[in-house]
C-alpha positions in Angstrom: 191.0 213.1 155.2 194.2 211.0 155.0 195.5 208.9 152.2 194.2 205.7 153.9 190.7 206.9 153.4 191.2 208.1 149.8 188.4 207.1 147.4 191.0 205.6 145.0 191.7 202.8 147.4 195.4 202.8 146.6 196.6 203.9 150.0 197.9 201.4 152.5 196.8 201.7 156.1 200.2 200.5 157.3 202.2 203.1 155.4 202.5 206.8 156.0 202.4 207.8 152.4 200.0 207.2 149.4 200.8 204.6 146.8 200.2 207.1 144.0 196.6 207.6 143.0 197.7 208.4 139.4 195.4 211.5 139.4 196.5 213.8 136.7 195.2 216.9 138.6 195.6 216.5 142.3 194.4 214.3 145.2 190.7 214.0 145.1 190.4 214.6 148.9 193.1 217.3 149.2 193.3 216.6 153.0 196.7 215.0 152.9 198.5 218.0 151.4 199.1 221.4 153.0 199.2 224.3 150.6 197.5 222.1 148.0 197.5 223.3 144.4 195.1 222.1 141.7 196.8 221.2 138.5 194.5 222.8 136.0 197.1 222.3 133.2 197.2 218.5 133.6 194.9 217.8 130.7 196.7 220.0 128.3 198.9 218.2 125.8 202.3 219.6 124.8 203.0 220.7 121.3 204.8 218.5 118.8 208.5 218.6 119.4 208.2 220.3 122.9 209.5 218.3 125.8 207.7 218.2 129.2 209.0 220.5 131.9 211.5 218.4 133.9 211.2 220.1 137.3 209.0 218.7 140.0 207.6 220.1 143.2 208.1 217.8 146.2 206.4 218.1 149.6 208.0 217.2 152.8 206.7 217.5 156.4 203.9 220.1 156.9 204.3 223.2 154.7 207.9 222.6 153.4 208.0 222.3 149.6 211.0 222.3 147.4 211.8 222.0 143.7 213.9 219.2 142.2 215.0 218.4 138.7 213.9 215.1 137.2 217.2 214.3 135.5 216.5 210.6 135.2 213.3 211.2 133.2 211.1 209.2 135.7 207.4 208.8 135.0 206.2 210.6 138.1 202.7 211.4 139.2 201.2 213.3 142.1 201.4 211.1 145.3 204.6 209.2 144.4 207.3 208.9 147.1 210.7 209.8 145.7 214.3 209.9 147.0 215.7 213.4 146.6 219.1 214.9 146.9 220.0 216.3 150.3 223.0 217.6 152.2 224.2 215.1 153.3 222.6 211.9 152.1 219.1 211.8 150.6 215.6 212.7 151.8 212.2 211.2 151.2 209.3 213.3 149.9 206.0 213.1 148.1 205.4 214.5 144.6 202.9 217.4 144.9 203.0 218.9 141.4 204.3 218.1 138.0 204.2 219.5 134.5 203.9 223.1 133.3 202.3 224.4 136.5 205.6 223.8 138.3 207.1 226.6 136.2 204.4 229.0 137.4 204.9 228.0 141.0 208.7 228.5 140.7 208.1 232.0 139.4 205.7 232.8 142.2 208.2 231.5 144.8 211.0 233.5 143.1 213.1 230.4 142.6 216.1 231.1 140.5 217.6 228.1 138.6 221.4 228.0 139.1 224.0 225.3 139.6 224.0 225.8 143.3 220.2 225.6 143.7 219.7 222.6 141.3 219.1 219.4 143.1 218.1 216.1 141.6 215.5 213.3 142.1 217.5 210.1 142.5 214.7 207.5 142.1 211.3 206.4 143.3 211.4 205.4 147.0 212.2 201.7 147.6 210.7 199.6 150.4 213.9 199.9 152.3 213.8 203.7 152.0 210.3 203.7 153.3 211.1 201.6 156.3 214.0 203.8 157.3 211.9 206.9 156.8 209.1 205.5 159.0 211.5 204.7 161.8 213.0 208.2 161.6 209.5 209.8 161.9 208.7 207.7 165.0 211.7 209.4 166.8 210.6 213.0 166.1 208.4 213.2 169.2 211.1 212.0 171.6 213.7 214.3 170.0 211.4 217.3 170.5 210.9 216.5 174.2 214.7 216.1 174.7 215.4 219.5 172.9 212.8 221.3 175.0 214.3 219.9 178.2 217.8 221.0 177.2 216.5 224.5 176.3 214.8 224.8 179.7 217.9 223.7 181.6 220.1 226.1 179.7 217.5 228.9 180.2 217.4 229.8 176.5 214.8 232.3 175.4 213.4 230.3 172.5 210.4 228.2 171.7 210.8 224.9 169.9 207.7 224.2 167.8 208.6 221.5 165.4 211.2 218.9 164.5 211.8 217.1 161.2 214.0 214.0 160.6 215.7 213.6 157.2 214.5 210.6 155.2 217.7 208.6 155.7 217.8 209.5 159.4 221.2 211.2 159.3 220.1 214.8 160.1 217.5 216.4 162.4 216.2 220.0 161.9 214.6 221.8 164.8 212.3 224.8 164.1 212.1 227.5 166.7 210.9 231.1 167.2 212.7 233.7 169.3 212.6 237.5 169.7 216.3 238.0 170.2 219.5 236.2 169.1 220.0 232.9 170.8 223.3 231.2 171.5 222.5 227.5 171.2 226.0 226.1 170.6 225.9 224.3 173.9 222.5 222.9 173.2 223.6 221.5 169.8 226.4 219.6 171.6 224.0 218.1 174.0 221.6 217.1 171.3 224.3 215.5 169.1 225.5 213.5 172.1 221.9 212.2 172.9 220.6 211.7 169.3 223.9 210.8 167.6 222.9 212.6 164.4 223.7 215.9 162.7 221.7 218.8 164.3 220.4 221.9 162.4 218.6 224.8 164.1 216.3 226.9 161.9 214.6 230.0 163.1 211.1 230.8 161.7 208.5 233.5 162.3 205.3 233.1 164.4 203.2 233.1 161.2 205.3 230.3 159.7 205.0 228.4 163.0 201.2 228.6 162.9 201.2 227.3 159.3 203.4 224.3 160.2 201.5 223.4 163.3 198.0 224.1 161.8 194.7 224.6 163.6 191.2 226.0 163.4 190.7 229.7 163.3 187.9 231.8 164.9 185.9 231.5 161.7 185.6 227.8 162.1 187.8 226.9 159.2 191.4 225.6 158.9 194.0 228.3 159.1 194.8 230.1 155.8 198.5 229.8 156.4 198.2 226.1 156.7 196.0 225.6 153.6 196.8 228.1 150.9 198.5 231.3 152.1 202.2 231.5 151.4 203.1 235.2 151.3 202.7 236.8 154.7 202.1 240.5 154.2 202.3 243.1 157.0 199.0 243.7 158.8 198.6 247.0 160.7 195.8 248.3 163.0 194.9 250.8 160.2 193.3 247.9 158.4 191.0 247.4 161.3 190.2 251.1 161.6 189.3 251.3 157.9 186.8 248.4 158.4 185.2 250.1 161.5 186.4 247.3 163.8 187.0 247.7 167.5 190.7 247.7 168.4 190.5 244.6 170.6 193.7 242.5 170.6 192.0 239.4 171.7 189.6 239.4 168.7 192.0 240.8 166.1 194.9 238.5 166.9 195.2 235.0 165.4 196.8 231.9 166.8 200.2 233.2 166.0 199.7 236.2 168.3 199.9 238.6 165.3 197.1 240.4 163.6 194.9 238.1 161.4 196.0 237.9 157.8 192.3 238.0 156.7 192.2 241.7 157.7 193.9 242.5 154.4 191.5 240.5 152.3 188.7 243.1 152.1 190.8 246.2 152.9 190.9 247.4 149.3 187.1 247.3 148.9 186.7 249.3 152.1 189.2 251.9 151.0 187.4 252.4 147.7 184.0 252.7 149.4 185.2 255.0 152.1 186.3 257.7 149.6 182.7 259.0 149.4 182.4 259.5 153.1 183.4 262.7 155.0 186.1 262.7 157.6 185.4 261.0 160.9 185.9 264.2 162.9 183.2 266.1 161.0 180.6 267.9 163.0 177.1 268.9 161.8 175.6 272.2 163.1 171.9 272.5 163.4 169.4 274.7 165.3 168.9 271.9 167.7 172.6 271.5 168.5 175.9 270.3 167.2 176.2 266.6 166.4 179.3 264.5 166.1 179.9 261.2 164.3 179.6 258.0 166.3 180.1 255.2 163.7 179.8 254.5 160.0 178.2 251.6 158.0 180.1 251.8 154.8 178.2 249.3 152.6 174.8 250.5 153.7 176.0 254.1 153.1 174.7 255.2 156.6 176.3 257.3 159.3 175.3 257.6 162.9 175.4 261.0 164.7 174.7 262.1 168.2 174.1 265.6 169.7 176.6 266.8 172.2 173.7 267.4 174.7 172.4 263.8 174.2 175.5 261.6 173.5 173.6 258.4 174.1 171.0 259.0 171.5 172.1 258.0 168.0 170.5 259.4 164.8 170.8 257.4 161.6 171.5 259.5 158.6 172.0 258.5 155.0 175.2 259.7 153.3 173.2 262.1 151.0 171.7 263.8 154.0 175.2 264.2 155.6 176.6 265.9 152.5 173.5 268.1 152.4 174.0 269.4 155.9 177.7 269.9 155.4 176.9 272.0 152.3 174.4 274.0 154.3 176.9 274.7 157.0 179.4 275.9 154.4 176.7 278.4 153.3 176.1 279.5 156.9 172.7 277.8 156.9 171.4 275.7 159.8 168.7 273.0 159.4 166.1 272.6 162.1 167.5 269.2 163.1 169.4 266.2 161.7 166.2 264.7 160.3 163.7 267.6 159.9 160.2 267.1 158.5 161.1 268.4 155.0 163.8 265.8 154.6 161.5 263.0 155.8 158.9 264.0 153.2 161.5 264.1 150.5 162.9 260.7 151.3 159.4 259.2 151.7 158.5 260.2 148.1 161.3 258.0 146.7 160.1 254.7 145.4 161.3 251.6 147.3 162.1 248.3 145.8 159.8 245.4 146.9 161.5 242.2 145.9 158.5 240.1 147.1 156.6 241.3 143.9 159.3 240.8 141.3 157.1 238.4 139.3 154.2 240.9 139.2 152.0 238.8 141.4 150.1 240.3 144.4 150.4 237.4 146.7 153.0 234.7 147.1 150.4 232.3 148.6 148.0 232.7 145.6 148.2 229.0 144.9 147.1 228.2 148.4 144.0 230.4 148.1 143.0 228.7 144.8 143.3 225.3 146.3 141.1 226.4 149.2 138.4 227.5 146.8 138.6 224.3 144.9 138.4 222.3 148.0 135.3 224.2 149.2 133.6 223.7 145.8 134.3 220.0 146.0 133.0 219.9 149.5 129.7 221.5 148.5 129.1 219.2 145.6 129.8 216.3 147.9 127.1 217.4 150.4 124.6 217.8 147.7 125.3 214.4 146.4 124.9 213.0 149.9 121.6 214.7 150.5 120.3 213.5 147.2 121.4 210.0 147.9 119.8 210.1 151.4 116.5 211.4 150.0 116.4 209.1 147.0 117.7 205.8 148.2 115.3 203.8 146.1 116.0 205.7 142.9 118.6 204.3 140.5 121.6 206.6 139.8 121.3 208.4 136.5 123.8 210.1 134.3 123.1 213.9 134.2 124.6 214.1 130.7 122.0 211.8 129.3 118.3 212.7 128.7 116.2 211.4 131.6 112.7 209.8 131.6 110.5 211.6 134.0 107.1 210.4 135.0 104.2 212.8 134.1 101.2 213.3 136.4 99.0 212.2 133.5 100.5 208.8 133.6 102.5 209.0 130.3 106.2 209.0 129.9 107.9 211.8 128.1 111.5 212.8 127.5 112.6 215.4 130.0 115.2 218.2 129.5 118.1 217.8 131.9 118.6 221.6 132.0 115.0 222.1 133.0 114.4 223.2 136.6 112.8 220.4 138.5 110.6 221.1 141.5 112.4 220.8 144.8 112.0 217.5 146.6 110.6 217.3 150.1 113.4 215.8 152.3 111.4 216.1 155.5 109.9 212.6 155.1 112.5 210.2 153.7 110.2 207.3 153.8 108.0 208.6 150.9 108.2 206.6 147.8 109.1 208.1 144.5 106.2 209.3 142.3 103.7 209.7 145.2 102.4 213.2 145.6 102.8 214.6 149.1 99.6 215.6 150.9 
């Protein structure tokens, strides 16, 4: 989500930068900032007598971020456009982080404060600075096409991936990747003649190129190198072997052409779990035959073996069973098979966890059964009431909780007991009047 769609409503659809949402932490959307950092120290107040850290992190195009000193003591917040010191002239960037968290980011990036590395923030960007910056950004696409055409004409073994104009439009930086050393002196002369600005060529790696360009990975999410990953560690095929992955370059390689960085994320967990497993070249000797290991499921603690006589038939063995057979082979003992009857009976006696009865109830649909019984009872009482109403249409409805007046055969009225069993009525003839004895 860009700054024009930010929920704060401070962005201008005509500008290429936010107007400053004044958020003390970070942008609420986070979509306008690559390598975004949440300022979790923003709400912490400084101690009495302690001044605020005067270094600021400024973001430029894509993943380029640099640190500048706020010598003018400007009131800066995340999202403000500032004019920073450059060589030569000045550059325009957006403040991405302020406060004490900048000190932690500088330590993480191994940034050493020295007179040569200290650069200043001149001022907040003026409207004239923004207009010049916008006009320079509009020329980046044409400059990249011109540079690629010159590289093709000169037959240079290089790939131009990105271009960045300085904020004041006095310098252009071209980012490229190449396997070998490239002599681009003639190319710089041609570019300076066409663009009439200072030219700088900067070589980057394939992983840095993927982070700058961005994209969607095979997992369906945005690339880690374009969102949060900054340190690119070496990834080897041993990481894939530890995780029992097939060595398929098409599946293991990312958009940069190298092995995916995410192969290292869970490597330590796999290396800790695999210590309990035997070597992959272990063979189990039984009376049926010798079996070799096919594959391993580390987190389910299961190994698959197959007999040499039947290599296409896999036998699933728990890790405890594998260690048991290995110990028997060391003692010169051979089991009947990989899964003999004794072992099946031993494992069947172990209790298994049934998570469907965690609450101690026998049936999850117990409420449905109760409702069915209640519905059936209500249905029966309704049928009885209907039959009684059909057989006694001329009788007034009486309350069963009140004592009833029943008519005696002798002609007198006496108070009847509601709990007393009354003789069944003859419903065969519904035209009979109440009180007439049937013949």
